VOLUM-248545 format. One record per residue (C-alpha): x negated, y negated, z negated; residue in three letters. Coordinates in steps of 0.05 Angstrom, whole numbers, plus 5000, padded with zeros to 4 digits. Example, Ala and Ser with C-alpha at 12.3 -4.5 7.8 and 13.67 -1.06 7.14 Angstrom:
VOLUM-248545
475450904844ALA;472750214857SER;
END
This chain:
VOLUM-248545
467819615563MET;474119655537ASP;477619355605LYS;474119195673ILE;477218735714PHE;483318805665GLY;483619525677ILE;483020015616PRO;476420285628ALA;479020925616ASN;484320945656ASN;480120705710LEU;474621225697ALA;479821795696THR;483121505769VAL;475921485795MET;474822195764ALA;481322465796VAL;479922145865LEU;472722415867LEU;475123105854ILE;480423055909VAL;474322825959ILE;470323445933PHE;476023895942LEU;478523656013VAL;471023666046VAL;470524296008SER;476624636028PHE;474924326106GLY;467724556103SER;469125296079ILE;474825436124ARG;470625056184ARG;463625286171LYS;461225146245VAL;463824376250LEU;460424266177PHE;454024496206LYS;454024046264MET;455523406224GLY;449823516174THR;444723926216ARG;442523176241ASN;440922916169ILE;433923336158PRO;432023396240ARG;431722566237ARG;429422446170LYS;426721616180GLY;433221516202GLN;437421806150SER;432521516100LEU;434720836127LEU;442220986123ILE;440921266050VAL;437620536035ILE;444120176059GLY;448620566033LEU;446020595972MET;447719815963LEU;455319905937SER;453120395878SER;447119925862ILE;450919305859ILE;457219565823ILE;452020035770ALA;448619355759THR;454418845741SER;457619475686LEU;450119565666GLY;450518795648ILE;456818895623GLY;456119455578ASP;449919145554THR;452618485534VAL;458718795505ARG;454319295454TYR;449418645432SER;455418215413ILE;458918805381ARG;452018955339SER;452418275314VAL;459518335293ALA;459419055257VAL;452218925229ASP;452918355204SER;460118455165LEU;457519205140GLY;464019505104PRO;466718745116ILE;473118845159ASP;477918315149GLU;476317725107VAL;481017255057ILE;479116565059GLU;483715875028GLY;489715695055PRO;485815125102GLY;488414425085LYS;482314195069GLN;478213745122LEU;471313825116PHE;466314235079GLY;467515005051ASP;474015085012GLU;474215404944TYR;480315774913PHE;481515944841ASP;479216784828TYR;486716894805SER;488416984874GLU;482717554878PHE;487417884817ILE;493817764855TYR;490017984919VAL;488718604882GLN;495218804848ASN;499118684911ILE;494019164950SER;492519734902LYS;498620154931ASP;495820125002ASN;492420765020ALA;488320385080ASN;484719945035ILE;478520225011GLU;475719604968GLN;476418844945LEU;470618514942ILE;471117734916PRO;465117224943TYR;462516574958ILE;459816305022GLN;456315755048THR;449515485073THR;444115055027LEU;436914895045PRO;430915425020ALA;424215405028SER;417415705003ASN;413315104969GLU;408315514966ASP;407215545048LYS;410314865064ASP;415515275094ILE;423715105096ALA;430015165134GLU;435414845129SER;441215175143SER;439915865103MET;446116325103ASN;447816355017ILE;452316994986ARG;454217044919GLY;457517664910ILE;462218094847ASP;458218734854PHE;463119054812ASN;468019044858PHE;462519454912SER;463220174925VAL;455920054955GLN;451119954890LYS;445120124930VAL;441119804988TYR;434620085026GLU;428619435025ASN;423519425082LEU;419119995058ASP;425520545054GLY;425720484981ASP;432420454954ASN;434319854902VAL;439819804864SER;443819124851VAL;444019174780ASP;436918874788LEU;439618274808LEU;438317814746GLY;441517064736PRO;434616784766ASN;434317264823GLN;436117394896VAL;435917854953PHE;432617695017LEU;434918025075ASN;429218165124TYR;430217535169ASP;429917165115ALA;423817345089GLY;420417295166ARG;421716585166ILE;420516345102LEU;414916885096LYS;416817155026LEU;415517744995GLN;419018104933LYS;416317724867GLY;415917014905ASP;419016434893SER;424716074930ILE;427015404925GLN;434915344940ILE;437614554943TYR;444814394922THR;447413644900ASN;443313734840GLU;436613824877GLY;432414494881PRO;432315024838SER;427715614836ASN;429316274842PHE;425517014840ILE;425317424902VAL;428118104867ALA;426918484937ASP;427218415006VAL;432118855042LEU;433119115119LYS;438518765153SER;445718845159GLY;450519095115GLY;454018665058LEU;448218335038ILE;443218435102GLY;447217935153GLY;444918255214SER;439817925255THR;442317185212TYR;437916995155PRO;440717135083TYR;439516975015VAL;444317364961THR;446117134893PHE;450417564834GLU;456417194845LEU;456616854768SER;449116624781ALA;450916274844LEU;457916044809GLN;453215574765ASN;448015454814LEU;453715034853LEU;458414804793ASN;464415304826LYS;465815604760GLU;472216064776ASN;472415974846LEU;471416364907LEU;470316164991THR;473016835004ASN;476017544992ILE;472718135029ALA;476918645057VAL;473919275071SER;478919955104ASN;478220545103ILE;473520995149GLY;466920875174GLU;464220445223GLY;469620395286ASP;474120865255GLU;475720375203SER;478119885254LEU;483620335279GLU;486520025205TYR;484919345221ALA;491819095245GLU;496419425190ASP;492319175150VAL;491618455170THR;499618565183LYS;500518735114PHE;496518295080LEU;498517635117ARG;506217845099SER;503417875021ASN;500817255032LEU;506916835057THR;511616435026ASN;516616935047GLN;522316475027ASN;520116005081VAL;518716485122ALA;524916735127GLN;528015935134GLU;523115865192VAL;526216495219PHE;533116285218SER;532215595252LEU;527815915307LEU;534816275319GLN;538715625328THR;540315235386ASN;537815775433GLU;530815665425ILE;529616355435PRO;532016345508SER;527715665504ILE;521316105488LEU;523216585537LYS;522916135592ASN;516815835567GLU;512816365569ALA;515316565639ILE;512815815659SER;505015955633ILE;504316705651LYS;500616465705GLU;495716045661THR;495716355586ASP;497917125587ASN;496717145523GLU;501116665491THR;506216815546SER;506717495520GLU;507117245444THR;512216765464LEU;517117315490ILE;515417765431GLU;517817205386LEU;524417035429SER;525217755429GLU;525717905357LYS;529717265346LEU;534517535388GLU;534818235359LYS;534317935283ASP;528918295279ILE;524617945211TYR;518318385198ASP;511018355191ASP;509218175259ASP;513917585262PHE;509817385202ILE;504317535232THR;505117025291THR;508516435247ILE;502816405212THR;497316415269ASP;495815585277TYR;496015605351PRO;502616005348THR;505015425309GLN;501814795350LEU;506515165416VAL;512615275385LEU;512414595355LEU;510714355427GLY;515614715455ILE;521214435416LEU;519013765421GLN;518313895497LYS;525714035491SER;528613495457GLY;529613875381LEU;525913435357GLN;528213475281GLN;528014235283GLU;519414145302ALA;519413665243ALA;522314185194ASN;517514765223ILE;511914245213LEU;513914195147LYS;514714775125MET;508015025157SER;504214755097GLN;507715135053ASP;508615825088LEU;501116015075THR;498116194998ARG;490716465038LEU;489016575108ARG;487217295132VAL;482617305182ASN;481517995217ASN;473617785232ILE;471918475253LYS;476918595310SER;475617875326ASP;468818005337GLY;469418595376VAL;475018305424ARG;470217815438LEU;465218165457ALA;470018525494GLU;472817895532ALA;464617645539VAL;462118255583SER;468518335619THR;467217675639GLY;460017765661VAL;461818325690THR;466617925742THR;461917425758ILE;455717915771PHE;461718305814SER;464017675851ILE;456517535872PHE;455018225895GLY;460918285931SER;458118015989PHE;452318465988SER;457319025973ILE;460818836044MET;454518796072VAL;453819486055GLY;460419776086MET;458619396145LEU;453119786157LEU;456420416147ILE;461520226201PHE;455020066243LEU;451020676227VAL;457521136257PHE;458120666317VAL;451020876332LEU;450921506317LEU;457121566366ALA;454021326412ALA;447321626416ALA;451722306410ARG;456922106466SER;454522646514THR;453323246461GLU;460923016427LEU;463922986505GLY;461223636514MET;463823926440ALA;470323646459ARG;470723916532ALA;470924636502VAL;475724516447GLY;474824166390LEU;480323636382LYS;479222916354ARG;481523176291ARG;476223626291ASP;470823096308LEU;473222606246ILE;472023256205GLN;464823246236LEU;462522506223PHE;466922546145THR;461823126129TYR;455422756153GLU;458222156120GLY;460322546057THR;452622756057LEU;448922126062TYR;454521826008SER;453122285966PHE;445322205975LEU;446521405968ALA;451121475908ALA;447021825855ILE;440821345886VAL;444620705880GLY;447620905799THR;440021105784LEU;437420405808LEU;442020115795GLY;443020275718VAL;435020125729GLY;435419535748LEU;442219255696SER;435919445644PHE;431018975682GLY;435818385690LEU;438218555607VAL;430418365596TYR;429617825640ILE;437117535612LEU;433617645545GLN;428417185552ASP;432916655585LEU;438816635523ILE;435417075463GLY;434416745403THR;432417005335ASP;440117085310ASN;442117475370PHE;438817965411GLN;440918275475ILE;440219135474LEU;440019505531PRO;446519975528TYR;449820395588TYR;456920755571SER;457821395608PRO;464021115629ILE;460520615659SER;455921055696LEU;461721595723LEU;466520925752ILE;459720595780ALA;457421245817PHE;464821405828ALA;466120765859SER;460820755903GLY;461721385929LEU;469421245940ILE;469120535984LEU;462920916024THR;467621546037PHE;473420976056ILE;468320756107THR;465821376131VAL;472821576146VAL;475520986181PHE;469821016216SER;469621786238ALA;477121596262TYR;474621116309ARG;467721506330ALA;473521956345SER;477421646401ASN;472021736465LEU;473321916534ASN;470822626545ILE;468722476622VAL;464521826607VAL;461322146539ALA;460022726579ILE;456522196640ARG;453021846582GLY;455621136611LEU;456620586562LYS;462020596495ASP;468120666525GLU;474020856475PHE;481121246508VAL;485820676530LYS;492521076527LYS;499020846569ALA;502320556513PRO;509620926497ASN;516820666511PRO;519520246478PHE;526120646442ARG;520321186419VAL;516920576385ASN;522720266363LEU;523820986328PHE;517121096294GLU;518620346261VAL;524920616237LEU;522721326225TRP;516320966178ASN;522220636135LEU;522621296107ILE;515221456108TYR;515721966047PRO;521722336077LEU;518222296145LYS;511322666106GLN;515923176071LEU;519423356140TYR;511923476170PHE;509523846117ILE;516624366119ILE;516124466193THR;509524406212GLY;509823916261LYS;503923496242ALA;498123796198PRO;501124036142ARG;494923826103PHE;494923096120ARG;501823076105SER;500423316038LEU;495022656029LEU;498622266061LEU;503922366021MET;500322365952MET;497021655973ILE;504121495995PHE;503620715958PRO;498120526004VAL;498520916061SER;507320796071TRP;506719996080PRO;500720086123PHE;503920636172SER;510220146174PHE;505819516188VAL;502019886235ARG;507720196266SER;511619426270LEU;504719116315PHE;504319756359ILE;512619576380LEU;510218926384PHE;504719016438GLY;501918456474LYS;506918006431HIS;504018226361SER;503017466359TYR;510017406342LEU;509917866286LEU;503117496261LEU;507016886272GLY;513017136231ILE;509317396173PHE;505216796161SER;512216336162LEU;514016746105ILE;507616676067LEU;507915926081LEU;514615866059ILE;513416306000THR;507115955984GLY;511115315989ILE;516415435945LEU;512015745896ASN;507515245897GLU;501715745911SER;495015565938TYR;493216365957ILE;499816406007ASN;499615846050ILE;490915946051TRP;493916676085PHE;499616346116GLY;495415766149SER;490316226171THR;494916716206GLY;499216206229GLY;493415896275VAL;491016576292LEU;497216746323ALA;497016076356LEU;490616306386ALA;492716936407LEU;499116616442LEU;494016256481ILE;489516866501ARG;496317196529PHE;498116626568ILE;491416516596SER;490317266616SER;496817066660LYS;492916496696TYR;486616726699ILE;483517336729ASN;476117356703ASP;477917766635PRO;469917476614GLU;473216796612THR;479317016579VAL;476317316523ASN;471816716514GLN;477616266505ILE;481616666467GLY;475216836425GLY;473216086423THR;480815926395LEU;480316506354GLU;474516456313GLY;473915636317GLY;481115606289LEU;480616036232VAL;474415776216LEU;476515056207LEU;483115216164VAL;477815706119ASN;474214866119SER;479814536092LEU;479514316027PRO;485914485975LEU;486813725967SER;487713726044PHE;493714246028PHE;496013855970GLU;497413286009SER;502713526037PHE;506514055983THR;503913725928GLY;499114095866GLU;498614765882LEU;496015315828SER;488515435837GLN;486416075867PRO;483516585830GLY;475216735826PRO;475717305879TRP;479016815931ALA;470316525936TRP;468017225968PRO;474217376005ILE;473816676039GLY;466916756056GLY;468117416089ALA;473517086137ILE;469816436146SER;463216956167THR;467617416208ALA;470316786242ALA;463416506251ALA;460817116282VAL;467217166326TRP;466116506360LEU;458616656369LEU;460617236401MET;465517066454SER;461316446480ASN;455616956497THR;454316576569ARG;453215956530VAL;448816116494LEU;444816526541ILE;445315896581PHE;442815516525ILE;436316026523LEU;433816056603ASN;433915196587LEU;430015276533ILE;425715946562LEU;424715586626SER;418815276593ARG;414715826576PHE;413116276638SER;408716776607GLY;415216946548LEU;420216886600LYS;421217536627ALA;420017866560VAL;425017456519THR;430617476576LYS;430518286570THR;430318176494ALA;435217856491ILE;440718166543SER;441018766510TYR;444418526447PRO;449218026486MET;451218636518ALA;453319026458SER;457218466429LYS;459618936371PHE;453719226341ARG;450318606341THR;455918216309GLY;457018646262LEU;449218596243THR;449717776252VAL;455917796208ALA;451618316153MET;445817706144PHE;450217046167GLY;454617416089LEU;448317436050ILE;445016766074ILE;451216366065PHE;451016595986THR;443916415980LEU;444515726011MET;450515575969ILE;446115715901PHE;440115255939SER;444514705943VAL;448714755892LEU;442714715843ASN;439914075876GLY;445713725865ILE;445213905787GLY;439213485780ASP;441912875756ILE;441713065688ALA;433113055706SER;434912515741GLU;438012045695GLN;437312345620PRO;440811825585GLU;447612035617ARG;446612595569VAL;443212445518THR;446411725515GLY;439211325513GLY;438711695449PHE;431912045428ASP;433412475371ILE;439912845347LYS;441513115278ALA;445813435231SER;447313425158VAL;450913915109SER;458513675091SER;456213955025GLU;450813595018LEU;451812895054PRO;446612335056ILE;447811844990GLN;447611115012GLY;444610805066GLN;439611375117ILE;436510805128GLU;433610645069ASP;429311305066SER;426411095137LEU;420810715157ASN;424710295202MET;418910075244ASP;418110765279ASP;426010725301TYR;430510215336SER;436910455327SER;440011005271VAL;447011015264PHE;451611685238GLY;458111905258SER;463012395230SER;468512965264SER;474413155242LEU;479613665269ASN;486713355286VAL;491913415336GLU;493613025387ILE;500012855440ALA;502112415494GLU;506911895472ASN;510011925541ILE;507612445599GLY;508113225611ASP;504213355544ASN;508613065484LYS;506913845450ALA;501413745396PHE;494114055407LYS;488214175368THR;481413685386SER;477013365355ARG;475812555331LEU;469012315331ILE;468311715290SER;461511275297TYR;458310745264GLU;458310075301GLU;451310135335ASP;454010715382PHE;459110275413MET;452709805424ASN;447910225452ILE;450410785487THR;448611065550LYS;454011485569TRP;458011305631ARG;465711345641MET;468311855693ALA;474911475689HIS;477110725644PHE;482610265655ASP;479309545695PRO;485009225640LYS;478909325589TYR;472809165622GLY;469609225683SER;463609675656THR;462110235618ASP;459409765565ALA;464909325566GLU;468709855561ILE;464910205492TRP;466209445468GLN;473109455468SER;474709965414LEU;470409515360LEU;473808895373GLU;481909325385ASN;482509885333PRO;488610145374ASN;485110335424LEU;480111075440ILE;476811425490ILE;476612145505ALA;471212625533SER;471812885603GLY;474913555574SER;481813295564ILE;482513365645ILE;484613985662PRO;479114395697SER;482115005722GLY;475515375705ASP;477216185727PRO;471916515686PHE;473016305624GLY;478216415572PRO;484415825577PRO;482915265531ASP;488415105490ARG;486114415471THR;489713785488PHE;489713675562LYS;492013085593THR;497813045650SER;496312345678PHE;489012575703ILE;487313035756GLU;480613115773PRO;478712765831GLY;482712195819ASP;480811555827GLU;474511195777LYS;479810645757GLU;485810935711ILE;492110635673ASP;491710665600ALA;495811045572PHE;498811265496ASP;497211915454VAL;498912015382LYS;494512275334ILE;494112695264ARG;491013025216LYS;492513835216ARG;498313965181ASN;500913335172SER;507412875193GLU;503812265186GLU;501912035267GLU;497811395292GLU;499211125356LYS;492411085398PHE;491610685471THR;485811095512VAL;483210655561ILE;476411095584GLY;474111855593VAL;466911985582VAL;463512315646GLU;463413135641ARG;455913065634LEU;455612675570ALA;458013315538GLU;454913885569GLU;447713885534THR;445913605469GLY;452613405437PHE;456013925422GLY;462314445448ASN;467314495495SER;474514235482GLY;477213605474ALA;474313085446LYS;476812315423PHE;471011745407TYR;473211195358THR;470810765301THR;468711035240TYR;473410595210ALA;479210795249ASN;476511575224GLY;477111375153ASN;484411125164LYS;486311765200LEU;483012125151ALA;486011625084LYS;480311835057GLU;471911665062THR;469112275113LEU;462712455101PRO;457512265161LEU;455112965185ASN;450912705241THR;446012155258TYR;441911855327TYR;435111585321PHE;433511225377SER;425311175371LEU;420710565381SER;415410555422GLY;413311245454ASN;413111715399LYS;414212365410SER;421912645386PRO;420213425372THR;415213075319ASP;419512555289TYR;424913085289ALA;420313515246GLN;419112965200LYS;426212795193LEU;427513585171GLU;422413525132LYS;425812895099THR;432513085095PHE;430613775072LEU;435013815007ALA;440513435053ASN;439314145100GLY;438813675152MET;437014075234ASN;434713615276ALA;431713635349TYR;430513255409GLY;435113085458LEU;430312985529ILE;426913685503ASN;434513995486ARG;435913845562LEU;429714025595GLU;430214755569GLU;436414805585GLU;436214585659GLN;430115065658ALA;435115615637THR;440615415684SER;434715415732ASN;433116165714ALA;440416355715PHE;440616075797ASN;434316515810LYS;437417095778LEU;443817135810PHE;440416885878GLN;436917525870GLY;441817915855PHE;447117705917SER;440417775956GLY;439918555948LEU;444518516016GLY;438218286050LEU;436018996042VAL;441619216084VAL;441218746137GLY;433918946139VAL;436319656141ALA;440919436191ALA;435419226239ILE;430219846237GLY;437620286247VAL;438219856313LEU;431619816327SER;431220606323VAL;437320666368ARG;435520296419ALA;428520596428VAL;432821276448VAL;438020886481GLU;433520516528ARG;429221006544ARG;429620976612GLN;430320296622SER;423220276590ILE;421420666639GLY;423720246693VAL;419919666667LEU;414119886655ARG;413820226731ALA;414319526742ILE;408919226714GLY;411519146634PHE;405119336595ARG;405719596527SER;404618966490SER;410718706528MET;415719256510ILE;412619216444ARG;414018416441THR;420718526472GLN;422818926415PHE;420918446360LEU;423517956389ILE;430318256402GLU;429518446327SER;428117666304SER;433617466356PHE;438717806313ILE;436017636247THR;435916906266ILE;443216876287LEU;445517176235GLY;441716616189ILE;444516056234VAL;450716306219VAL;449916346142GLY;446215716139ILE;452115296174PHE;456615586129LEU;453215546070GLY;452114856078ILE;459814686101LEU;462115036038GLN;457414655994SER;458914106019TRP;466514156007LEU;464414455937ILE;459813705927TYR;465213245954ASN;469713625891GLU;464113505848ILE;462312815865SER;468912625853LYS;468012625776GLU;460012635780LEU;457311815798GLU;451911905838GLY;451112575851ALA;447412765911LYS;447213265978PHE;440613535985VAL;439614046031ILE;432014346003PRO;428714496059PHE;422914856024GLY;427215385993GLU;430815396059VAL;424315436097GLY;421516096052ILE;428016436059LEU;429416466131VAL;421716686135GLY;422517186093LEU;428017446132THR;424917406190VAL;418817756173ILE;422618286134ALA;426718426196SER;419618486245ILE;416218926191LEU;423019376203ALA;422519306273SER;413919496283VAL;415020236274ILE;421220306340PRO;417119836370ALA;410620116374ASN;413520816397GLU;417320416456ALA;410620166472SER;407420796479LYS;413421086527THR;409821396594TYR;413721116652PRO;414521806681ALA;416822176617GLU;422021576611ALA;424621606683LEU;425122416679ARG;429022236602TYR;435822626606GLU;
END
């Protein structure tokens, strides 16, 4: 991929490589300099192979998640890019007609090709120009009764093609000179679909009826003739012109740049600019340039660019570039390329109209109609850019879903080092006593952790690559078609990034954990007492204040230490190298040290600043973090006050922890609408807000839980008092994890994070079942949808060709590209949209429902539709006109209304819009009286983007010509099979290129695909459970060693081996269940919040908890945790009392 998370992949790989080298150099230098520390740090890895294996399994998850995400992104990019590049062959750019035709193929005169030849002959970057016709027509193999309703047809003038020889399926060379007037070439896919071979006869259908041609040969797919994975039939140009009665006409001119393969793409931008400049009316372009320099338009464009930067960065950059050229009076090819771009023209017109420059907007609209002679489509580069955009989106989605598992992996690293420090406390205390410094302990743990990290990164990356290929094959089954094959691919750059990022994330956590583990008390450690960390006496206020001031000039501080040697020079050098990170961290840390017990004041000040900036900038993220920090500061204040009046530290911690965790959890559970009720509309958070919010909520819930262990133990005692046989075993099993709150909390958080994610998937998957339960809301109550070629419309009434006893209703519709703007409102700028014009039967019988409607025009959905027939000035819009704020998809530049927001009441006031044909000055005013729910357009009824629905008469009136009916809907009478009748319709109307399908069948297929995707994401997100189970295993191993003497005491007072084993298994199950309960609670809470937003737009949506799925999830998780504890539990049960009591 070219970009990963918005960062150029090459730059990211370079940074990662540099960081890797720095890490290895630092670790290698330290290990060579102090070999003893390196040996002490790494000697335990081969000694405890089982424990080391568990640690590596847990640590490698970060690398697996990152490697899998990048691998899937690479595969999607490579697959789309292959289709784009292979199908075009030598074609880099395509020249098309001026775009003035409303529908069908747009033809232009052959003389235009001569003109393009003349202007391009001196351009060294253009290798060849090839005139051709591109269209789709029905084709059939009558001998075998096989047909294809939409066959891709090309007619090429091979006189201008450099390539004269192609390869057939047998590997033999075939010359284009063999192609006679009654012969055609087929590519592999066309031959496969129609089961045709060399010498067979193929029928091509036009307005004149079928015509027979001989298959000259079947060629390998790819290139100008092969057409990649799409079926293609290729004619010699003159033969196709004769067939279509298009003498001396073309639809396209292929432009081939110099260079082979990707090398030709390097010249695409320059060639496109050159052609657009020379195919533009320079006089008109100069007039547009001059007009845009008046009335402070450059400043207006710049201000608009700033205002839309967050929502549409690409358009913002275009406007800034345009305004700078106007200000500096730079009229060049870049300016021409920009103003000849149709979407940019609409943006410019909208800005001018919004600024009150109506006359200037009208003048530009008029000039734009004569601006372009022919359009230039940078088709291959656009295909490559599409591949990049889609792959980046896929990588981001998988990374977000996998981020919970990455967080769990990092928690495991931290937990492992907490346990290692506790297990080796006596050893480390003695090492400190004989002279090792704290930084030596940090190095010791860092060496061990780095080796774990290195092994985990290698194994994790390799497993991630394998997993990505496995998921790719699953994706192929889900979305692969005859025209698009997913091809597994993994780039070396992604491999480097996956390995490096996994190792670096692990290494950072290792260093932090090592620093924490080094702060041990020597006496306590040697005596083998409980974990205790150094509590230094606080520094005087003036020392802390000096440290804050000293950190204001942090780089100079580190430079001073390097020169004077008053601090380790190597450490100061490293901090100097990463000062963009270490500087703010050190400064904020010194501020909190300065405030000490009153740090709640500092947190409150920071939170207040975030709140104020959030309100001023309408930023939800700032308000969210500010509110979270604010309630946390309040809880810390209450903790401080409680400590002054309550002597029992446990009670103070319970009060403080309950408020801290509870208030943070409460704020993070508030919906966006809650804040907007006080602040007005706020900007939508990005996609990464979800994992961050999930992590904060989980941390708060675990903090709340672990602060109330006394309550939890009390409740469990009440329950267990009824089971005398298990009471003693269970009490001892619970008391140990409750006494070690920190490590127990970490493990609970691991399970909580993953179960939280899986619960959201399970619950939300059930909400989408409304389409299965009420399919008429998607299909409109119709059985079959069929489309025909605009070039081959059905003549007369379609009913005349059907047995109407089989159908209860049949009607047609047409589609017209239009421009729409609000008459009054915030969106007065014209934006693209589609106008769908239906025959009257649709209005009478459709079962589409309204998400919003004006009750003045009816109280039911049927009455609203009927209003369109009664009043020709009324119109209904699709749900896509309401801004969705989708953080994953590209910006939707089609029309959006300012009168309706997501979550608004169903009843609205009608509003007026202006509609015009593309590039037309004549406008028609319509009143929007209803908005169809989004469910109606998600399946079976076309693409995303704004659509408006009206009567067929209105469509003809707006187009000022009779629109061809290109889509038909059929309702069957009785219990007939839509699939069977769809096939009959295709055969009946083969000459019209009809493509028909059953709507219910299509809905079921898409529902199955959607469910499969959800299961795929659930499985991917559920990888974190592996880490949780590994954590349970590590905890169990550590517990056996740590409690060897207590096991001996229990055995001595009468506990049997089976009771010891049961105690350890109950302990692991108890910790797992705590995590599951936290995850289920948070998952249901978050799902409920999401459901509330969805239900505002989707009437009838149900919130259902899938108890079956939850039960299976809980069961599998508990069983896995028990299995991870079986071996340590067995080891504990075999301990002899005398041996355990002598254990030191």
